[in-house]
Structure formats: structure tokens, C-alpha cells
N, C-alpha and C positions, 0 to 999 in steps of 0.2 A: 503493500500500499502507499511506501515510500514511496517510491517511483510515479504512480500513479495520481498519491498528490502531487509530486510534483509535475508535474505531465499535465495539470487540471489546472496549476497555478500558471509557469513560465509559458505553453506549451499551446496556447489560444489563439493569438493573435499574435499582434507588435509588445504589444503592451504588456504590461505585467499585473498579472489581479491577487489584490492581497483581500482575501476574506472568510472569514469562518468555516469547517465544516464537521456538519454530525453527526460523529459518529458513531452514534446510535440507529441514524438509519436501518432500515432496510426495507430489501437489501443490501448491501450495503455496495454494490457497485452504481447506487443511484444515489449513491452520496453526491455527487456534482451536477446533479441536472439541472437543481435550481440556479444554482450560482449559472449554468449557462446559458437555462433560458432569460432572463437578467442579461447577462453578457452580450445574448444575442444568437450565436455559435457554442458550439461546439470544440474541442480540442480533437484534434482528428489525430493526435499522437495515442495519447489516450485513449480513445476508439478503438483503435490497434492492440493495444496495452491488454484490452479487456477481449477483445479478437485471440488471440492468439493465449489469455489464460483461459479458455473454452478449447482454445483448436490450433494445438504449434502450427499446423500445417497453413491458418491464417495470418502471421504472424506479417502483418508491416504492407505496406505495396509489394509488386512482382517485378522485380528486373528483367531485362535480357542475360543480362552477365553482372556477378559483385563490384562494388566499387573500386578496390586492385587491383581490377582484371584491364579494366579503361582504363589506370593511371600515366599518365605521359609530361608532368609535369613534376619539376624536383618539388617537397616535401619541405618541410619544417616543420618535427614532433616538438611540441611547444610542452613541458615537464615538471610537476612543484615535486619535489620529494615527498614533504607533505599532504596530493595534495589526495580527493578523496580518490581522487579516476586515477590514483597513477596507475594503481597498474594495467587500469585499458590502454590507456593512453600507449604504456612501453608495451601494450602485447603487441598494437599497431604498427609498431617502427619495428620489433624483433618479424613480429611476421613479414611485413614487406623488407625488411635487409637479409632473409631468406630466402627471396625470390631470385635467383641471378639476373632476371633480365630488370627488373624492380629496383636492387638495392642502391644502385651506384646517381639514384635518383633525390636519394631519402637524407637527412637532413636534422641533426638532434641538437637541442642546448636543451641542458636539466638544471634547475634553478633549487635553493635550500627554503624552498617557496613553503606553503597553503596553497586553498581551493582560494582565497581571497588575496593572494599573494603580497601577505605579512612576507618579511622578510626577520628569516631567525636569526641573523646579524642583530636583527634592531629585541628581540627579547631581552628581557620583558617590552613590552612592548605600551609605551609613558604614552597620555595624551598628544605629544607632541609629533608620533610616530604613526598615529592611526590616523589613515589614509580616509575609513570611514567617516572620524566626526573634524578632524583640521585638512583645512582647503589646503594650506602649503603642504605636508603630508601627501593632499593627491597629489599638490602639484611635481612636488621630488619621485615621486613612484611614476606617472604616467612615463615621464622616458625612459626608463627599466623598463615594464616590463609589454612599452611598443618596439622600443629600439634595435629588437634581434628580428621582430617578426618585417617594421622596415624598412630596417638594412638591407633581409634576403628579398625582399620583392623587386627593391632594383632594383639589385642584383639581377633576379632571374628575370629582368624586364632591361636588361645589357648594361646597367649604369654600373660599369666595371665589371670583373671578373670573376665570377662564381665560381671559375676553377679554384682560387687560392681560399677560401672559405671553407676552415676545419669541419670537417662532416662530423665532428661531437665536442659541444660546448658543456665543461658543467660548471657544478658545482659545491661541496661535500660540504656541511657544515659552517667552520671562519676558515678554512682554509684555501681560499679564494679560485679565480676560473683557474684549468684546465683543459686542455683540446685530446685528442682524439682521431685515429682513421680512421676510429670506427670503438660501438660499445656493444660488448663490455672491450675497457680497452684491451690492447693484444699482452700489456706488463703485469694483470688484472690474473690473481685470484683467487676460487669462493672458500670461507673461512666459515666456519658452521661452529657458533659459541653458546653454548648453553647455563642456564641462571648455578648459578651454584651454591646457591641457596643462603642461609646464615642469616645471617642482618640484614639479607636483600626485605623480606618482608617486615623489620621494624621499622626501618623511615628512611627518608628517600638518600642520607648522606651512606646510608649501607652497601652490601653484596658484593657479586666481581661472578664472573663466568669465567667457563672455561672451556675447551676444547675437547674434552671427555665427558661422557653423557652419562649423569647422575643415577646412582639408584636409588630406588626412593628412601632406602633407610637412609645413608648417606642424605639425601635433602631433611629426608625427618630429623633425625639424630648430625650433621654435619659435623665432621673437626675441626676440633680449637682453632683460629685464627687468630694474630695478634690483632692488639689494639690500638691506634693509632700511634701512643707513646712508643710503641714496638716490643710492651709485656706479651 
């Protein structure tokens, strides 16, 4: 229902509609109908989602070909590591780079931001850095938010050499920007870490990670560790 609620408010037509939903209404599928009547139109995406819930073969419009199959232009994938849709964004990137005939068209820029483009480097977000509340903060955000896309579109239109643009640009945490020829960067390796227990459940200052998966007994009764004084 989270997805249905989103489609019914944001994907009706151009405006965003704010209204309360009576979640006690039955059948639940008709909970948005009164709002659609007042608006004067329905969300086609919402109706498609309802059809798909009843019949997976009826999901959405019928395309002659998948959009990935007809792609012929360069694509810039913009990802925020803390964005709730980051997995879907990276999935599109990895699927397209996995196709030899499409891989050369893909570019990636990934920043340490969330879905609302708040920067990890600004945490904790104070009033002066909150672009949802402060006009000056919003003005500072706009070039950071739109800059990579505007630069990319200019290069695609021939205003510069697209071949000189890094295939991958990313920023992790507080370590600045990096470039690579692909993602994951060729020099990286996968590392699995597990909770080591102990003080991890006590407060925000405790806990540790280990490369070895601990047994249930070790998690419940972890070995003694030295405190911060070295004792």
C-alpha cells in the first residue's frame, strides 16, 4: 500500500495532491476513489498497480520491446548511497553494463546523499544546511544536485569531449571524490563483516565487527574485551 499511496498522490498528473486517506475504508482498493473524483481524474499508474495485484500478466502498458533493448543514447545513472531507491538505481546500471552492446553508453555518479539530497558531510543537519527550510541552503544545493547532469547533457550534445568524462565518479563517506573505469572499481574486493556482539547492543559507542561469523553462543556470551582505558 505504500506504493499505491505514493502513486495516488504524486502520479495523478503534473501537480502533487495532498489529502488524507481513510485507511478504514473497505474495500481498501477504493480508498482513493473519493479523492480521484474531487481531482477529476485518476492515476493511471495506480490503476495499473491494482490490475497487476490481481493479474501479474496485466502489469502496466504493453511495450513492443523493453526500454533497455532500444537504448541508443548515453545514460548518466545518478545514485545516492543512502537513497531508499539506491538498490533499484544500481540494478539498472549493472544490468545495462552487463550488456556488451550497451555497456559503452553507461556513466555513473554516486554520492553520499539520501533521497532528499542531504549530504553526509553536513550531518548533523543544522538549520543553515537544511535546504527544505533555508533558501540559501537550497541555492547552494542546486548546483551540486544539477551540475553533473547539466555537464553530462552538454557533453552528449557535443559541447565538449564525452570520451574524457570518467565512466564512474563516486564519493564514500568523508573521503572525497574518486574516479574509475567501471563499478565496482577494478582494484576493489568484496569483504563480509559480521556483528561481534558485546557492547554493540549497549549503546552507540560500543560494538565491533569481525570477518568471522560468530556462533550464537559467542553472540550471547561474547569473550571479554578491553575497555577504552586498556584494562
